[in-house]
VMD Tcl script that builds the backbone (N, CA, C; Angstrom):
set m [mol new atoms 276]
animate dup $m
set s [atomselect $m all]
$s set {name element resname resid chain x y z} {
  {N N MET 1 A 16.620 1.572 -9.813}
  {CA C MET 1 A 17.026 2.389 -8.604}
  {C C MET 1 A 15.660 1.632 -7.697}
  {N N ILE 2 A 16.453 0.254 -6.740}
  {CA C ILE 2 A 15.372 -0.670 -5.940}
  {C C ILE 2 A 14.978 0.097 -4.852}
  {N N PHE 3 A 13.828 0.486 -4.467}
  {CA C PHE 3 A 12.877 0.909 -2.840}
  {C C PHE 3 A 12.294 -0.178 -2.182}
  {N N GLN 4 A 13.025 0.102 -0.862}
  {CA C GLN 4 A 13.153 -0.528 0.409}
  {C C GLN 4 A 11.544 -0.134 0.998}
  {N N ILE 5 A 10.932 -1.380 1.318}
  {CA C ILE 5 A 9.864 -1.070 2.127}
  {C C ILE 5 A 9.833 -1.731 3.133}
  {N N LYS 6 A 9.417 -0.356 4.130}
  {CA C LYS 6 A 8.513 -0.168 5.423}
  {C C LYS 6 A 7.669 -0.536 5.408}
  {N N LEU 7 A 6.925 -1.122 6.657}
  {CA C LEU 7 A 5.537 -1.153 7.085}
  {C C LEU 7 A 5.431 -0.581 8.283}
  {N N SER 8 A 4.223 0.160 7.903}
  {CA C SER 8 A 4.324 1.242 9.660}
  {C C SER 8 A 3.368 0.014 10.447}
  {N N ASP 9 A 3.097 0.473 11.559}
  {CA C ASP 9 A 2.324 -0.409 12.556}
  {C C ASP 9 A 0.476 -0.997 12.515}
  {N N GLU 10 A 0.439 0.940 12.001}
  {CA C GLU 10 A -1.033 -0.382 11.183}
  {C C GLU 10 A -1.265 -0.770 9.980}
  {N N ALA 11 A -0.500 -0.671 9.309}
  {CA C ALA 11 A -0.465 -1.610 8.180}
  {C C ALA 11 A -0.194 -3.319 8.417}
  {N N GLU 12 A 1.122 -3.140 9.454}
  {CA C GLU 12 A 1.249 -4.905 9.955}
  {C C GLU 12 A -0.292 -4.611 10.437}
  {N N LYS 13 A -0.439 -4.740 11.478}
  {CA C LYS 13 A -1.967 -4.966 11.739}
  {C C LYS 13 A -3.376 -5.409 10.254}
  {N N ASP 14 A -3.013 -4.682 9.505}
  {CA C ASP 14 A -3.669 -4.865 8.038}
  {C C ASP 14 A -3.805 -6.188 7.502}
  {N N ILE 15 A -3.034 -5.818 7.173}
  {CA C ILE 15 A -1.674 -7.300 6.755}
  {C C ILE 15 A -2.917 -8.524 7.828}
  {N N LEU 16 A -2.068 -8.587 9.462}
  {CA C LEU 16 A -2.401 -10.359 8.964}
  {C C LEU 16 A -4.108 -10.631 9.952}
  {N N SER 17 A -4.785 -8.956 9.119}
  {CA C SER 17 A -6.199 -9.043 9.152}
  {C C SER 17 A -6.887 -9.802 8.454}
  {N N PHE 18 A -5.893 -9.774 7.422}
  {CA C PHE 18 A -6.529 -10.277 6.292}
  {C C PHE 18 A -6.233 -11.812 5.996}
  {N N ARG 19 A -4.666 -12.087 7.104}
  {CA C ARG 19 A -4.351 -13.050 6.837}
  {C C ARG 19 A -5.709 -13.929 7.738}
  {N N LYS 20 A -5.556 -13.226 8.925}
  {CA C LYS 20 A -5.954 -13.943 9.743}
  {C C LYS 20 A -8.449 -13.906 9.339}
  {N N SER 21 A -8.458 -13.992 8.242}
  {CA C SER 21 A -9.741 -13.902 7.124}
  {C C SER 21 A -9.631 -14.790 6.723}
  {N N GLY 22 A -8.369 -15.319 5.923}
  {CA C GLY 22 A -7.984 -16.333 5.981}
  {C C GLY 22 A -8.150 -15.397 3.628}
  {N N ASN 23 A -8.286 -13.742 3.321}
  {CA C ASN 23 A -8.448 -13.508 2.540}
  {C C ASN 23 A -6.544 -13.966 1.864}
  {N N LYS 24 A -7.141 -14.526 1.087}
  {CA C LYS 24 A -6.311 -15.387 -0.112}
  {C C LYS 24 A -5.701 -14.172 -1.278}
  {N N SER 25 A -7.137 -13.822 -1.823}
  {CA C SER 25 A -6.840 -12.789 -2.275}
  {C C SER 25 A -6.062 -11.134 -2.591}
  {N N ALA 26 A -6.736 -10.981 -0.644}
  {CA C ALA 26 A -6.291 -9.757 -0.646}
  {C C ALA 26 A -4.697 -9.712 -0.233}
  {N N LEU 27 A -4.044 -10.611 -0.253}
  {CA C LEU 27 A -2.772 -11.084 0.722}
  {C C LEU 27 A -1.357 -10.903 -0.671}
  {N N LYS 28 A -2.670 -11.444 -1.866}
  {CA C LYS 28 A -1.891 -11.812 -3.331}
  {C C LYS 28 A -1.833 -10.608 -3.439}
  {N N LYS 29 A -3.074 -9.547 -4.372}
  {CA C LYS 29 A -3.076 -8.672 -4.636}
  {C C LYS 29 A -1.754 -7.529 -3.856}
  {N N ILE 30 A -1.300 -7.925 -2.602}
  {CA C ILE 30 A -1.331 -6.918 -1.602}
  {C C ILE 30 A 0.283 -7.354 -1.676}
  {N N ASP 31 A 1.099 -8.772 -1.766}
  {CA C ASP 31 A 2.435 -8.697 -2.123}
  {C C ASP 31 A 2.610 -8.030 -4.265}
  {N N ILE 32 A 0.912 -9.020 -5.139}
  {CA C ILE 32 A 1.955 -8.463 -6.248}
  {C C ILE 32 A 2.204 -6.708 -5.884}
  {N N PHE 33 A 1.716 -6.326 -5.392}
  {CA C PHE 33 A 1.923 -4.427 -4.882}
  {C C PHE 33 A 2.540 -4.498 -5.139}
  {N N ILE 34 A 3.276 -5.107 -2.941}
  {CA C ILE 34 A 4.824 -4.308 -2.724}
  {C C ILE 34 A 5.463 -5.406 -3.917}
  {N N ASP 35 A 6.238 -6.469 -4.691}
  {CA C ASP 35 A 7.037 -6.139 -5.633}
  {C C ASP 35 A 6.920 -5.015 -6.742}
  {N N GLU 36 A 6.029 -4.575 -6.833}
  {CA C GLU 36 A 5.778 -3.511 -8.277}
  {C C GLU 36 A 5.954 -2.272 -6.746}
  {N N LEU 37 A 5.935 -1.914 -6.216}
  {CA C LEU 37 A 6.367 -0.622 -5.061}
  {C C LEU 37 A 8.027 -0.840 -5.284}
  {N N ARG 38 A 8.778 -1.766 -5.242}
  {CA C ARG 38 A 10.204 -2.160 -5.401}
  {C C ARG 38 A 10.644 -1.309 -6.380}
  {N N ILE 39 A 10.396 -1.198 -7.375}
  {CA C ILE 39 A 10.124 -1.701 -8.379}
  {C C ILE 39 A 9.697 0.103 -8.727}
  {N N ASN 40 A 8.973 0.907 -8.667}
  {CA C ASN 40 A 8.855 1.752 -9.749}
  {C C ASN 40 A 7.176 2.426 -8.350}
  {N N PRO 41 A 6.770 2.238 -7.844}
  {CA C PRO 41 A 5.843 3.192 -6.666}
  {C C PRO 41 A 5.073 3.849 -6.893}
  {N N TYR 42 A 5.289 4.548 -8.374}
  {CA C TYR 42 A 3.845 5.023 -9.320}
  {C C TYR 42 A 2.947 4.511 -10.407}
  {N N SER 43 A 3.513 3.941 -10.312}
  {CA C SER 43 A 3.146 3.087 -12.404}
  {C C SER 43 A 2.335 1.151 -12.001}
  {N N GLY 44 A 1.234 0.656 -11.756}
  {CA C GLY 44 A 1.766 -0.962 -11.557}
  {C C GLY 44 A -0.025 -1.330 -12.183}
  {N N THR 45 A -0.355 -2.286 -10.887}
  {CA C THR 45 A -1.585 -2.788 -10.955}
  {C C THR 45 A -1.517 -1.677 -9.596}
  {N N GLY 46 A -3.487 -2.061 -9.786}
  {CA C GLY 46 A -4.021 -1.397 -8.812}
  {C C GLY 46 A -4.781 0.033 -8.749}
  {N N LYS 47 A -4.268 0.541 -9.819}
  {CA C LYS 47 A -4.921 1.856 -10.188}
  {C C LYS 47 A -4.080 2.645 -9.477}
  {N N PRO 48 A -2.898 2.878 -9.208}
  {CA C PRO 48 A -2.328 3.077 -8.831}
  {C C PRO 48 A -2.108 5.093 -8.431}
  {N N GLU 49 A -3.075 6.210 -7.773}
  {CA C GLU 49 A -3.624 7.171 -7.768}
  {C C GLU 49 A -2.508 8.583 -6.518}
  {N N ARG 50 A -1.862 9.041 -6.534}
  {CA C ARG 50 A -1.824 9.813 -6.416}
  {C C ARG 50 A -2.744 10.856 -5.240}
  {N N LEU 51 A -3.210 10.567 -3.634}
  {CA C LEU 51 A -3.521 11.418 -2.697}
  {C C LEU 51 A -3.320 12.974 -2.620}
  {N N LYS 52 A -5.107 13.562 -3.266}
  {CA C LYS 52 A -4.463 14.838 -3.488}
  {C C LYS 52 A -4.804 15.564 -2.338}
  {N N HIS 53 A -5.421 14.982 -1.614}
  {CA C HIS 53 A -5.867 15.722 0.362}
  {C C HIS 53 A -5.511 15.570 1.036}
  {N N LYS 54 A -4.247 14.193 0.504}
  {CA C LYS 54 A -3.369 14.350 1.973}
  {C C LYS 54 A -2.000 15.559 1.695}
  {N N ASN 55 A -0.514 15.605 3.053}
  {CA C ASN 55 A 0.444 16.149 2.949}
  {C C ASN 55 A 1.196 15.337 2.118}
  {N N GLY 56 A 2.343 15.519 1.016}
  {CA C GLY 56 A 2.874 14.478 0.942}
  {C C GLY 56 A 3.230 14.066 0.217}
  {N N ASN 57 A 4.156 12.805 -0.337}
  {CA C ASN 57 A 3.783 12.093 -1.466}
  {C C ASN 57 A 3.315 10.699 -1.240}
  {N N ILE 58 A 2.043 11.241 -0.685}
  {CA C ILE 58 A 0.972 10.013 -0.850}
  {C C ILE 58 A -0.141 9.780 -1.452}
  {N N TRP 59 A -0.048 7.602 -1.651}
  {CA C TRP 59 A -0.198 6.855 -2.548}
  {C C TRP 59 A -0.962 5.994 -2.255}
  {N N SER 60 A -2.276 5.292 -3.264}
  {CA C SER 60 A -3.165 4.589 -2.856}
  {C C SER 60 A -2.950 3.730 -4.571}
  {N N ARG 61 A -3.794 2.602 -3.721}
  {CA C ARG 61 A -3.647 1.176 -5.045}
  {C C ARG 61 A -4.754 0.343 -4.360}
  {N N ARG 62 A -5.517 0.111 -4.996}
  {CA C ARG 62 A -6.865 -0.692 -4.956}
  {C C ARG 62 A -6.906 -1.516 -4.728}
  {N N ILE 63 A -6.837 -2.402 -3.623}
  {CA C ILE 63 A -6.843 -3.955 -3.532}
  {C C ILE 63 A -8.165 -4.742 -3.349}
  {N N ASP 64 A -9.437 -4.138 -3.728}
  {CA C ASP 64 A -11.318 -4.732 -3.357}
  {C C ASP 64 A -12.546 -4.191 -3.856}
  {N N SER 65 A -12.954 -3.665 -4.144}
  {CA C SER 65 A -14.312 -2.417 -3.925}
  {C C SER 65 A -14.039 -1.844 -2.220}
  {N N LYS 66 A -13.926 -2.310 -1.520}
  {CA C LYS 66 A -13.780 -2.087 0.202}
  {C C LYS 66 A -12.279 -1.358 0.269}
  {N N ASN 67 A -10.893 -1.791 0.330}
  {CA C ASN 67 A -9.805 -1.911 0.450}
  {C C ASN 67 A -8.656 -1.851 -0.139}
  {N N ARG 68 A -7.756 0.054 0.202}
  {CA C ARG 68 A -6.720 0.450 -0.207}
  {C C ARG 68 A -5.570 0.020 0.189}
  {N N LEU 69 A -4.487 0.518 -0.029}
  {CA C LEU 69 A -3.161 0.086 0.190}
  {C C LEU 69 A -2.926 1.412 0.421}
  {N N VAL 70 A -2.571 1.634 0.841}
  {CA C VAL 70 A -2.389 3.814 1.036}
  {C C VAL 70 A -0.076 3.187 1.498}
  {N N TYR 71 A 0.139 4.295 0.784}
  {CA C TYR 71 A 1.364 4.581 1.482}
  {C C TYR 71 A 2.434 5.692 0.699}
  {N N SER 72 A 3.133 6.684 1.048}
  {CA C SER 72 A 3.944 7.104 1.018}
  {C C SER 72 A 5.976 6.940 0.210}
  {N N VAL 73 A 5.991 7.881 -0.562}
  {CA C VAL 73 A 7.460 7.415 -1.223}
  {C C VAL 73 A 8.162 8.874 -1.243}
  {N N GLU 74 A 9.274 7.949 0.136}
  {CA C GLU 74 A 10.332 9.325 -0.014}
  {C C GLU 74 A 11.775 8.695 -0.393}
  {N N GLU 75 A 11.604 9.536 -1.792}
  {CA C GLU 75 A 12.159 9.176 -3.173}
  {C C GLU 75 A 13.703 10.193 -2.359}
  {N N ASN 76 A 14.899 10.720 -1.762}
  {CA C ASN 76 A 15.698 11.445 -0.964}
  {C C ASN 76 A 15.708 10.144 -0.540}
  {N N ILE 77 A 15.657 9.251 0.271}
  {CA C ILE 77 A 16.007 8.190 1.400}
  {C C ILE 77 A 15.424 6.929 -0.282}
  {N N VAL 78 A 14.757 6.535 -0.637}
  {CA C VAL 78 A 14.199 5.732 -1.710}
  {C C VAL 78 A 13.832 4.222 -0.812}
  {N N THR 79 A 12.370 5.186 -0.466}
  {CA C THR 79 A 11.847 4.048 1.010}
  {C C THR 79 A 10.801 4.841 0.431}
  {N N VAL 80 A 9.607 3.165 0.829}
  {CA C VAL 80 A 7.939 3.308 -0.043}
  {C C VAL 80 A 7.835 3.661 2.234}
  {N N GLU 81 A 6.960 3.295 2.690}
  {CA C GLU 81 A 6.269 3.157 3.837}
  {C C GLU 81 A 4.434 3.683 3.459}
  {N N ILE 82 A 4.841 1.988 3.908}
  {CA C ILE 82 A 2.823 1.522 3.439}
  {C C ILE 82 A 2.427 1.866 5.005}
  {N N ILE 83 A 0.967 2.795 3.828}
  {CA C ILE 83 A 0.922 3.070 5.629}
  {C C ILE 83 A -0.590 2.551 6.470}
  {N N SER 84 A -1.399 1.763 5.369}
  {CA C SER 84 A -2.931 0.871 5.714}
  {C C SER 84 A -2.738 0.400 4.705}
  {N N ALA 85 A -3.700 -0.355 4.793}
  {CA C ALA 85 A -3.662 -1.816 3.584}
  {C C ALA 85 A -5.816 -2.301 4.020}
  {N N LYS 86 A -5.869 -1.708 4.619}
  {CA C LYS 86 A -8.022 -1.971 4.792}
  {C C LYS 86 A -8.602 -0.486 4.743}
  {N N GLY 87 A -9.587 -0.173 4.737}
  {CA C GLY 87 A -9.767 0.347 4.789}
  {C C GLY 87 A -10.175 1.312 3.408}
  {N N HIS 88 A -10.790 2.850 3.250}
  {CA C HIS 88 A -10.594 3.044 2.168}
  {C C HIS 88 A -10.201 4.569 2.112}
  {N N TYR 89 A -9.068 4.835 2.466}
  {CA C TYR 89 A -8.071 5.745 3.113}
  {C C TYR 89 A -9.067 5.976 4.647}
  {N N GLY 90 A -9.152 7.192 5.039}
  {CA C GLY 90 A -9.310 7.221 6.877}
  {C C GLY 90 A -11.209 6.981 6.647}
  {N N ASP 91 A -11.688 6.176 6.253}
  {CA C ASP 91 A -12.648 5.843 6.704}
  {C C ASP 91 A -13.011 4.585 7.915}
  {N N LYS 92 A -11.769 4.318 8.943}
  {CA C LYS 92 A -11.721 2.930 9.302}
  {C C LYS 92 A -12.996 3.873 10.760}
}
mol reanalyze $m
mol bondsrecalc $m
mol representation Tube
mol addrep $m
């Protein structure tokens, strides 16, 4: 099963911010994460972990020490929505 990837407006802004800053390392990791999310959103690189204090099936992966890729998994419609890519959970 291949998951469809959707980006929230916030995630698009976050990724654009990485592009503008020239942070190639973060962009490369995000690209790798997206490829992995299509196949299996629950395992792979970046230490995937389910966020216990969020409602729903919300997960995160570490981009670097300051930033996390936060995403929700909707298995019934085979979709992963990337919620954000900057900050450490809600500390923006």
